[in-house]
C-alpha angles and dihedrals in degrees: 000000000000123000131246092293089075091054091051089058093057112097099180147350123227121208119195101193099160103042095255096130100024127033102240100159094098092047091049091048090050092053092046089051092048089053093044092050094048098047106022099030092229140103115228117224118233091252090055090057102040093078088062099062109111102036117088110277094236088059088054093050090048091052093051091045092052089062091068114063091185094066122072105244094234096054097075091043091053091046093049090049090055094056 
C-alpha cells in the first residue's frame, strides 16, 4: 500500500451505482444467485431476477431471505455484503 502521497494525486472518485458506465447486471445477478444458493438451496433463473432490477439490492436479498423461515433474516444480507 502506498502512503499519503498517492492520495494527494487522486483528483476525484467516480461511482457507477446504476450500471450507466459499467455493465454490472451480470455481476449483480451472480451475487444474488450465490446468496440464493447458500441460504435457499436454489438457483434463480434470469427471469426470476429481472423484476428486481431497480430496487436496492439489499432489499432484493431481504425479500428472498424472508421466503425461508429456517434462515435468520440477517444471514443472507451479511453474506451478500461480504461478496
